[in-house]
Each structure stands twice: as structure tokens, then as C-alpha cells.
C-alpha positions in Angstrom: 63.5 101.0 25.6 60.0 102.4 25.3 59.5 103.7 28.8 62.9 104.0 30.6 61.4 105.9 33.5 59.1 103.0 34.4 62.0 100.5 34.1 64.2 102.7 36.4 61.3 102.9 38.9 60.8 99.2 38.9 64.5 98.5 39.4 64.8 101.0 42.2 61.7 99.8 44.0 63.1 96.3 43.8 66.5 97.5 45.0 65.3 99.8 47.7 61.9 98.6 48.7 61.6 100.7 51.9 63.0 103.9 50.3 60.6 106.7 49.4 60.7 108.1 45.8 61.5 111.6 47.1 64.4 110.4 49.3 68.0 111.4 48.4 69.0 107.8 47.7 66.1 107.3 45.2 66.6 110.6 43.5 70.4 110.2 43.2 70.2 106.7 41.8 67.4 107.5 39.4 69.3 110.4 38.0 72.4 108.1 37.8 70.5 105.5 35.9 69.1 108.0 33.4 72.6 109.5 32.8 74.5 106.2 32.4 71.8 104.4 30.4 71.6 107.4 28.0 75.4 107.4 27.7 75.6 103.8 26.8 72.6 104.0 24.4 74.6 105.9 21.9 77.9 105.0 20.2 80.5 106.9 18.2 82.6 105.2 15.6 85.5 105.9 13.3 83.2 105.5 10.4 81.0 108.3 11.6 83.2 110.6 13.8 81.5 113.3 15.8 78.2 111.6 15.5 76.1 110.1 18.4 74.4 107.1 16.8 71.8 104.9 18.4 73.8 102.0 19.9 71.3 99.2 19.0 71.1 100.3 15.4 74.8 99.7 14.9 75.2 96.8 17.4 75.4 93.4 15.7 75.0 91.0 18.6 78.2 89.5 19.9 78.7 86.1 21.5 80.8 85.3 24.5 82.5 81.9 24.8 83.3 80.5 28.2 84.6 77.0 28.2 82.5 75.2 25.7 79.4 77.4 26.2 78.2 80.3 24.1 76.2 83.2 25.4 74.7 85.6 22.8 74.6 89.2 24.2 71.3 90.4 23.0 67.7 90.8 24.3 67.6 87.1 25.1 68.7 85.8 28.5 72.1 84.8 27.3 74.0 87.4 29.2 72.0 86.7 32.4 72.6 83.0 32.1 76.3 83.8 31.8 76.3 85.8 35.0 74.2 83.3 36.9 76.6 80.5 35.9 79.8 82.5 36.4 79.5 85.4 38.9 83.0 86.6 38.1 84.1 86.9 34.5 87.1 88.3 32.7 86.4 89.1 29.0 89.8 88.9 27.5 90.4 89.4 23.8 92.5 91.2 21.2 92.2 94.7 19.8 89.0 95.6 18.1 87.0 92.5 19.1 84.3 94.6 20.9 85.2 94.3 24.5 84.0 97.8 25.5 81.0 97.4 23.2 79.8 94.2 24.7 80.2 95.3 28.4 78.1 98.5 27.6 75.5 96.2 26.1 75.5 94.0 29.2 75.2 97.1 31.4 72.1 98.3 29.5 70.5 94.8 29.4 71.0 94.4 33.1 69.1 97.7 33.6 66.4 97.1 31.0 65.5 93.8 32.6 65.4 95.6 36.0 67.7 92.9 37.5 69.6 95.2 39.9 71.9 98.3 39.9 74.7 98.3 37.4 78.0 100.2 37.5 80.7 100.6 34.8 84.2 101.8 35.9 86.8 102.6 33.3 90.0 101.6 35.1 92.2 104.2 33.5 90.4 106.8 35.7 91.4 105.1 38.9 94.4 106.5 40.9 95.4 107.6 44.4 93.1 110.6 44.1 90.2 108.7 42.7 89.6 105.2 44.1 87.0 102.8 42.7 84.6 103.7 45.5 85.2 107.4 44.8 84.6 106.9 41.1 81.3 105.1 41.7 80.3 107.8 44.2 81.2 110.5 41.6 79.0 108.8 39.0 76.1 108.4 41.3 76.3 111.9 42.6 77.1 113.3 39.1 79.7 115.5 40.6 77.2 117.3 43.0 78.8 118.3 46.3 75.8 117.4 48.4 75.4 113.9 47.1 75.4 110.5 48.8 78.2 109.8 51.3 80.9 107.2 50.4 79.7 105.0 53.4 76.2 104.9 51.9 77.6 103.7 48.5 79.8 101.1 50.2 76.9 99.7 52.2 74.8 99.4 49.1 77.6 97.7 47.2 78.3 95.4 50.2 74.7 94.2 50.1 75.5 92.4 46.8 73.4 91.6 43.7 74.6 94.5 41.6 76.6 94.3 38.4 80.0 96.0 38.5 82.0 96.2 35.3 85.7 97.2 35.1 86.6 98.1 31.6 90.0 98.7 30.1 92.2 96.8 32.5 94.9 96.9 29.8 94.6 100.7 29.6 95.6 101.5 33.2 98.5 103.9 32.9 101.8 102.5 34.0 102.2 105.2 36.6 99.0 104.1 38.3 99.2 100.4 37.8 100.4 99.3 41.2 97.8 101.4 43.0 94.9 100.6 40.7 95.4 96.8 40.7 95.7 96.8 44.5 92.6 98.9 44.8 90.7 96.6 42.5 91.7 93.5 44.5 90.6 95.3 47.7 87.3 96.3 46.2 86.6 92.8 45.0 87.2 91.4 48.5 84.9 94.1 50.1 82.1 93.8 47.5 82.3 90.0 46.9 78.5 89.4 46.6 78.1 91.2 43.3 78.4 90.2 39.6 81.8 91.3 38.5 83.2 91.6 35.0 86.7 92.7 33.9 87.3 93.5 30.3 90.9 93.7 28.9 93.3 92.8 26.2 95.7 89.9 27.1 97.6 90.7 30.4 99.7 88.4 32.4 98.6 90.1 35.7 95.0 89.0 35.0 96.2 85.6 36.4 96.1 87.2 39.8 92.3 87.2 39.6 92.1 83.5 40.2 88.4 83.4 41.2 87.4 84.8 37.8 86.6 82.7 34.8 87.9 83.8 31.4 85.6 84.4 28.4 86.4 85.6 25.0 84.3 87.1 22.2 83.4 84.8 19.4 84.8 86.1 16.0 82.1 87.3 13.7 80.8 84.9 11.1 80.7 86.2 7.5 76.9 86.7 7.7 77.3 88.7 10.9 80.0 90.8 9.4 77.8 91.5 6.3 74.9 92.3 8.6 77.1 94.8 10.4 78.1 96.4 7.0 74.4 96.8 6.2 73.9 98.5 9.6 76.5 101.0 8.7 74.8 101.5 5.4 71.8 102.9 7.1 73.8 106.0 8.2 75.8 106.5 5.0 74.8 109.0 2.4 75.7 106.5 -0.3 74.8 102.8 0.5 77.9 100.7 -0.4 77.4 97.5 1.7 76.0 95.5 -1.3 78.9 96.5 -3.5 81.5 95.8 -0.8 80.1 92.4 0.0 80.0 91.5 -3.7 83.7 92.4 -4.0 84.6 90.4 -0.9 82.8 87.4 -2.3 84.4 87.8 -5.7 87.9 88.2 -4.4 87.6 85.3 -1.9 90.9 86.4 -0.3 91.8 84.6 3.0 93.3 87.8 4.4 89.9 89.7 4.0 88.1 86.7 5.6 90.3 87.2 8.7 89.4 90.9 8.9 85.7 90.1 8.7 86.0 88.3 12.1 86.9 91.5 13.9 84.2 94.2 14.4 86.6 97.1 14.4 88.2 96.0 11.2 84.8 95.6 9.6 84.0 99.2 10.4 87.4 100.3 9.0 86.7 98.2 5.9 83.5 100.1 5.3 85.0 103.5 5.6 88.2 102.7 3.6 86.1 101.1 0.8 83.9 104.1 0.5 87.0 106.4 0.3 89.0 104.4 -2.2 86.7 101.6 -3.5 89.3 99.0 -2.9 90.0 96.5 -0.1 93.3 96.9 1.7 95.0 93.6 2.3 96.9 94.7 5.4 95.7 96.3 8.6 98.3 99.1 8.3 96.7 100.0 4.9 93.3 100.1 6.6 94.5 102.6 9.1 96.3 104.6 6.5 93.2 104.9 4.4 91.2 105.8 7.5 93.6 108.6 8.3 93.5 109.9 4.7 89.7 109.8 4.7 89.4 111.6 8.0 92.1 114.2 7.1 90.3 114.9 3.8 87.2 115.4 6.0 85.3 112.7 4.1 82.0 112.5 5.9 80.0 109.3 5.0 76.8 111.1 5.9 77.2 113.7 3.3 77.5 113.7 -0.5 80.9 114.2 -2.1 84.3 115.1 -0.7 85.4 118.4 0.8 88.5 119.7 2.6 88.0 121.6 5.9 90.7 124.1 6.6 92.9 122.9 9.5 93.3 125.1 12.5 97.0 124.1 12.8 97.6 124.8 9.0 99.5 121.5 8.8 99.3 119.4 5.6 98.7 115.7 5.8 102.3 114.4 6.1 103.3 116.9 8.8 100.0 116.3 10.7 100.6 112.6 10.7 104.2 113.1 11.8 103.0 114.9 14.9 100.5 112.1 15.5 103.2 109.5 15.3 105.3 111.2 18.0 102.2 111.8 20.1 101.2 108.1 19.8 104.6 106.8 20.8 105.2 109.1 23.7 101.8 108.3 25.2 101.8 104.5 24.3 105.0 103.9 26.2 103.2 105.3 29.3 100.1 103.3 28.4 97.9 106.4 28.3 95.1 106.7 25.9 93.2 109.6 27.6 94.7 113.0 28.5 93.9 116.2 30.2 94.3 119.3 28.0 97.3 120.4 30.1 99.0 117.0 29.6 98.4 117.1 25.9 99.8 120.6 25.7 102.9 119.4 27.4 103.3 116.5 25.0 102.8 118.7 22.0 105.4 121.2 23.2 107.9 118.3 23.6 107.1 117.3 20.0 107.5 120.8 18.7 111.0 120.9 20.3 111.8 117.5 18.6 110.6 118.6 15.1 112.1 122.1 14.7 110.9 122.5 11.1 107.3 122.4 12.1 105.3 125.2 13.6 101.8 125.1 15.1 100.0 126.1 18.2 99.1 123.1 20.5 95.6 124.5 21.0 95.0 124.5 17.2 96.3 120.9 16.9 94.0 119.8 19.7 91.0 121.5 18.0 91.9 119.6 14.8 92.0 116.3 16.6 88.5 116.9 17.9 86.9 118.6 14.9 88.6 118.7 11.5 90.7 115.4 11.9 88.5 113.7 14.5 90.7 110.8 15.6 90.1 111.8 19.2 86.9 112.4 21.2 86.0 114.2 24.3 85.6 112.2 27.5 84.3 114.6 30.1 87.0 117.3 30.6 89.6 115.0 29.0 90.2 113.8 25.4 91.2 110.4 24.2 92.0 108.4 21.1 88.7 107.2 19.5 90.2 103.7 19.6 93.4 102.4 21.2 94.3 100.7 17.9 94.8 104.0 16.3 97.4 104.8 18.9 99.1 101.5 18.3 99.2 102.1 14.5 100.7 105.6 14.7 103.2 104.5 17.4 104.3 101.6 15.2 104.8 104.0 12.4 106.9 106.2 14.6 109.2 103.3 15.2 109.2 102.5 11.5 109.7 106.1 10.1 110.9 108.4 12.9 113.1 106.5 15.4 116.1 106.4 13.1 119.2 105.4 15.1 117.1 104.9 18.2 115.0 102.3 16.5 116.8 99.2 17.7 117.3 100.4 21.3 113.6 101.3 21.5 112.5 98.0 20.1 114.8 96.3 22.6 113.2 98.3 25.4 109.8 97.1 24.3 111.0 93.5 24.0 112.3 93.5 27.5 109.5 95.6 29.0 108.0 94.0 32.1 104.5 94.5 30.6 105.3 93.8 27.0 101.7 92.6 26.4 100.6 96.3 26.3 102.5 96.5 23.0 101.1 93.3 21.4 99.1 95.1 18.8 101.8 97.7 18.1 104.3 94.8 17.5 101.9 93.1 15.1 101.5 96.3 13.1 105.2 96.9 13.2 105.8 93.5 11.6 103.5 94.5 8.8 105.4 97.7 8.2 108.9 96.3 8.5 109.2 92.5 8.6 112.9 92.4 8.0 113.6 94.7 11.0 111.2 92.6 13.0 113.3 89.5 12.2 116.5 91.2 13.1 115.2 92.4 16.5 112.1 90.7 18.1 112.5 87.4 16.4 116.3 87.4 16.8 116.1 88.1 20.5 113.4 85.4 20.9 115.6 82.9 19.2 118.6 84.0 21.3 116.6 83.3 24.4 115.7 79.9 23.2 119.4 79.2 22.4 120.5 80.3 25.9 117.8 78.0 27.4 118.7 75.1 25.1 122.5 75.4 25.7 121.9 75.0 29.4 120.5 71.6 29.0 121.3 70.0 25.6 124.5 68.3 26.9 123.1 67.2 30.2 121.8 63.6 30.6 124.0 62.5 27.8 122.7 58.9 28.1 119.3 60.1 26.8 119.1 60.2 23.0 119.7 63.7 21.5 116.4 64.0 19.8 114.5 63.2 23.0 116.5 66.0 24.8 115.7 68.4 22.0 112.0 67.5 22.4 112.1 68.1 26.1 113.8 71.5 25.6 111.1 72.5 23.1 108.4 71.4 25.6 109.9 73.2 28.6 110.7 76.6 27.0 108.3 79.1 28.6 106.4 76.3 30.3 106.1 75.1 33.9 105.2 71.4 33.9 104.7 69.2 37.0 103.3 65.7 37.8 102.1 64.3 41.1 100.7 60.9 42.2 97.5 61.1 44.2 94.8 58.7 45.3 92.5 57.5 42.5 89.4 58.9 44.3 90.3 62.3 42.9 90.7 61.1 39.3 89.0 63.6 37.0 88.0 66.1 39.6 90.3 69.1 39.0 88.8 71.2 41.8 89.5 68.5 44.4 93.0 68.0 43.1 93.9 71.6 43.4 92.4 71.9 46.9 94.5 69.0 48.0 97.6 70.3 46.4 97.2 73.8 47.6 96.3 72.7 51.1 99.4 70.5 51.4 101.6 73.3 49.8 102.4 70.9 47.0 101.7 73.6 44.4 101.6 77.4 44.5 98.6 79.5 43.6 100.5 80.8 40.5 100.9 77.2 39.2 97.2 76.7 39.8 96.1 79.5 37.5 96.0 78.7 33.8 96.9 75.1 34.3 95.8 72.3 32.0 95.3 69.1 33.8 95.4 65.5 32.6 94.7 62.3 34.7 96.3 58.9 34.1 95.4 55.7 36.0 98.2 53.8 37.8 98.2 50.5 39.5 97.2 50.2 43.2 94.3 52.7 43.0 96.6 55.6 42.3 96.3 58.4 39.7 99.0 60.5 38.1 98.1 64.1 37.5 100.0 66.1 34.8 99.8 69.9 35.2 100.9 72.1 32.4 101.2 75.8 32.7 102.0 77.8 29.6 103.8 81.0 30.6 102.4 83.3 28.0 104.7 86.3 28.4 105.2 86.4 24.6 101.6 86.3 23.4 101.8 89.0 20.7 105.1 87.7 19.4 104.0 84.1 19.6 100.9 84.8 17.4 103.2 86.3 14.7 105.5 83.3 14.9 102.6 80.9 14.6 101.3 82.7 11.5 104.6 83.8 9.8 107.1 81.2 10.9 105.1 78.0 11.4 108.1 75.7 11.1 109.3 77.0 14.5 106.3 75.4 16.2 104.7 72.0 16.1 101.0 71.9 17.0 99.6 68.9 18.8 96.0 67.7 19.2 95.8 68.8 22.9 94.3 65.4 23.8 95.7 63.2 26.6 98.4 61.0 25.1 97.8 57.3 25.1 100.7 56.3 27.4 100.8 53.2 29.5 102.5 54.0 32.9 102.5 50.6 34.5 106.3 50.5 35.0 106.6 54.1 36.2 107.4 54.6 39.9 107.0 58.0 41.6 106.5 58.7 45.3 102.9 59.4 46.5 101.9 63.0 47.2 105.2 64.4 45.9 105.3 67.0 43.1 107.9 66.5 40.5 108.9 69.3 38.2 110.2 68.8 34.7 113.9 69.7 34.5 117.2 68.1 33.5 118.5 67.1 37.0 120.0 63.7 37.2 118.4 62.9 40.5 114.9 63.6 39.2 112.9 60.4 38.7 111.3 61.9 35.6 114.7 61.8 34.0 115.7 58.2 34.3 116.2 56.2 31.1 113.0 54.4 31.6 110.9 57.4 32.5 112.2 60.2 30.2 110.3 59.3 27.1 107.1 58.6 29.1 107.1 62.0 30.7 108.0 63.8 27.5 104.8 62.4 26.0 102.8 63.7 29.0 103.7 67.3 28.2 100.7 67.9 26.0 100.0 71.7 25.7 98.9 73.3 22.4 102.3 73.4 20.7 105.9 72.6 21.1 108.9 74.7 20.0 110.9 73.0 17.3 114.6 73.0 18.4 116.2 72.6 15.0 113.9 75.1 13.2 114.6 77.8 15.8 118.3 77.3 15.8 118.4 77.3 12.0 116.4 80.5 11.9 118.7 82.0 14.5 121.8 81.2 12.3 120.0 82.7 9.3 119.3 85.9 11.1 122.9 86.0 12.4 124.0 86.2 8.7 121.7 89.1 8.1 122.7 90.9 11.3 126.4 90.5 10.5 125.8 91.9 7.0 127.1 88.8 5.2 123.9 88.2 3.4 124.5 91.4 1.3 128.0 90.4 0.0 126.5 89.3 -3.4 125.6 93.0 -4.0 129.2 93.9 -4.1 130.3 91.3 -6.5 130.8 93.1 -9.8 132.7 90.3 -11.6 
């Protein structure tokens, strides 16, 4: 931005038309805009640690997808059109897709175009001692004691029109989660007239924000990934983008193509290739090479390689071991940012657990920030440079250090009420130890399916067995309902939900995330099929989809061509899918019809899951190793 002062003045005069430029409000907000805009105009990255780089020089424009619409987040009006069409948005995506990057870009664009005031709150900072209002007040006042009162900030926010971004919903520490989510709901109710964005990895509790529409980040196309590599080249002592791109095109490996879709993995690819001149085929190898490059103090902005002496005097293996303990101990609390005192406390715990290591916590912290810069300063605290690094080292802790505690700890993660916070960790653990993954996570998943299946497989014995298996596969982790309504509502989901909610025919929880299909019936009636996939296993499910595809059948997600002329259901009564004999969905005539109406993205394959479970049972019991002892 050529003349930021002029933009800030234009924005403030538009926002506070009757306020003089020498008033406390004007001065406070102008200083606030200067500070926040400057903060979000630079970026630090794993490829160039301890460097503040111009954001726009490294930013390859990302695209948000909401429904069937795409909004490019660049200097065009894509971001503004998105906000105008959807005042409340959740940007939900996986690790490394650029959620924090894109919301910072949206913040700066909102300011650059002088639309209105913008605020960005990192939710991990919110707790009983620092509410959302207090955090915004602290940002505006820049910690000055004689700044604007909270009531002034609240009144400005209540007037609406501003952009308020809540980043890192998935990074809220477990100890603060109940308070922070309640505080966020209260804030949204109070400040309803603003543009609101929440950015997060996948979280079941995001469903409670029913007035928000979900968007995701479009994976990078190859040409966008290559353009990003060239952007990194501009800061590297030795340009390598052309050589790397040539190798990618020559190898034509599907795994590499998948990595190119993720902005973080593109940056890791750049750094790891410069360090070893090869392309790792696993994400865990990416992170390993990044660690090696950083520990060896390989600086891409300088010629050659050099080793900086470590304050802690630890060699690479011991330093990594401490990192693994640190990552796991903090990951289970869902903390990525720490006070110096808290970090000292963790490191002292680790010292007691690894008696053959000796170092001073202060020296180790200095290493994390300077000589092995995997962490960065965030005000008075320090944090992992990216949460994915914490996931990687925590996964390696479970792989290498947990020993006899490995299975109990994995079981704790599997049954954790917020297992989604470990999705990336589970994915990385699968790469490191697929056999243990099968004998734990996959085994427990198959056991859950078997328990569910055994409840129902012998009920409704007059229904053919294969149809019962199909129904079980379609009901596992799903809530499916049908209701007959007047045909005037056919095709209008909003009207249908309003009627159902008003008449208490469906709960708000069922409303969220539902897929809806309409089917015409005789006598001016319409049958509505509501399918709610309960995604409490998103991380595990993605691994199953990729590594164990026989356990799932994918369907086209289009309304089935089913003629329902001979189906009778009561008007305005919601029927839930189950195996009860008195349920009209389960009569001989209706069972097959309604099986076909369950049309979500995939169906669990009964026989394949039970077969896999029996196979794993052989491994768990040790019988699959008997051949090793046959010396005849």
C-alpha cells in the first residue's frame, strides 16, 4: 500500500464522521490500524526462520469455496463479494492449507479498501482473565493504561459494519474451551451486525454456530504451487525452483502431486529439496528433513552450510527427543503457545523423565528461538512456528518414546471427547507405524462397527440379510430421518427446516450439516429425506478412505431414482431410521425403498469391515507370527 496513512484516515473519517482527528478515539484507532496492518504485512515461514518477509511477495492468492462459488482472495473484490453474500463464515480446512494466511490477507484487504474497521482475535488468547472484548480493547489501546474504555469499544462494535476474525478455533486450550466457546457465542449475539469469520481445522463443536456458512480453501493447482516455489526463490541465496519443478515433472509421482495442493507442504518441499536435493515421498520425511536443515542451521538466504553452536549443548538426536516430549505434553492440552514460565515447567518435567540428559531450560528455549528456530516469539510468549510441527513431534513421541504406554495413550486419544484435535497427529502416526495403527485405531473402529452391527443384524429376520447389512452400513455414524410434508415446500430447504423446527419435529442439532432430498408423492405431498453424517471420526475416516478403500463404498450423492407411489407414511410425522418392528420404514414393502433414500457420500461395507476385524484379531492374538517359529 503506497500511502497507508491516507487510507487509514479515509477509513476512520468514514467510520467516525463526527470525530475530530485529535480525539482519543481517532488517535487510538489510527495507531491500532498502523500496528495491526504492519503486523499482517509481514510473514515468517519455516523456509526462512527468523526473517520478516513482505507478506505480498510470498503470498500466492488462495481461493475460498463456499457452496459452488469460488472467491479469490486477492486485490479483486472476491473477498468483499464473499462477505456481502455471506456475512458469517467458517473457514474450515486441514493442516497447512493456509487458514491463518488467508484471514490475515482478508484483514489487510478490508483495511486497504477502507471498507470499515477490522479486528483479528486469536482464540487461544481468550480466557476468564481476557475476554474477547478485553482482547480487542487491549489491541486498540496497545496495552496503554489510559486508553479507551471497554464500553466505548462495545458501542463501536455494536454499531456493526466491521470485520471481526476469530482465528485458531481448533487451538483453544482444553482448559479454556468451555469458557472461550461460551464467550464467543455471547460476543456473536451482542455484535451481530458485523462481518464475522471463524478459521479452524475440523471441529465437531463448529456445528453449534448454525448461522455461519462453511467455506474451505481450494487446493493449489500445479501452476499455483510452482508460482509459490518461484516466490520462495526470490529470497533464497541459490535459486532452486526451476530445478525442483523439473524434477517434479520428471518424477510424475501421485504422492508429490498431493503435496503440491497444500501451501505448507510446498514450503517444506522447497526447504527440504534445497537441503538434500531429493523429494521426500512422505510427510514425515518432509518434517524430518526440515528439522535436520534447521538444526544444522541451514539458512537459505546465505551461501553454504554452517553449524551454530547450541546453547543447550545437545546433539541432534537428544535435542529432538526433548522436542518429542515437549510436543506430546503440550499437544494433549491443545496448547501451541506458552509463557516462558510454563515452558520452563514443561522442560523441568522432561528433564526428570529423561535422566541421562542434562541442559538448562533457558538454554533450550534460546535454541528454539535462535539456533534451532522451530518456535517464534508472540509478544511475551513463544509458540510453535506451525502447529503441524507439534503434531509431527508428538506423533514421533508415540512412535519412539511411549514404549509400554503406547497402546494406553493411543486408546486415550481414540476415546478423547475432542479427538479431532489429534487428526493430523493420527495421520502422521499412521505413516510412522501403520501396523500399530491397524492394531489400535483401526481395530477399535472395527470393534465399534461390530458392536453396532451385532445389535441389529438378527432383528427383522424376515428382511433379506444383505438388505440388513446395507442398512447397518448406512446407519453407522449417521442420523437419518424422513418426513412427509405439503408439496408447496418441495425444494425449499429453508422453509422445510423452519416448519420442522417450529413444530419440534426436528432438533437444531439435526438441522446442522443435514443433506436434504425431496421426493414427490401422490396427493400433493412431498417426502423429505434428511441425512446427517456424524463426523466424529474425520481424521480416521480419511485414512480409511485412502488406505482401506474396500471398507467403504462411494456413491454418486445424487437423489436416487425411487418411485414411492406405494409408500404410506403419516403426514407431518418424522420417522427415524432404526430396526424397530413397529417403524413403518421397516415393513417388508418399505425397507428397500428407504434403504435407497439414504444417499450420503459413502456407505460402510459390512463384510469388508468384519473381514478386516478378523484379520486384525489374528495379528493382535499373535497367531500371524506362528510361521516364524516353524523350523521344520
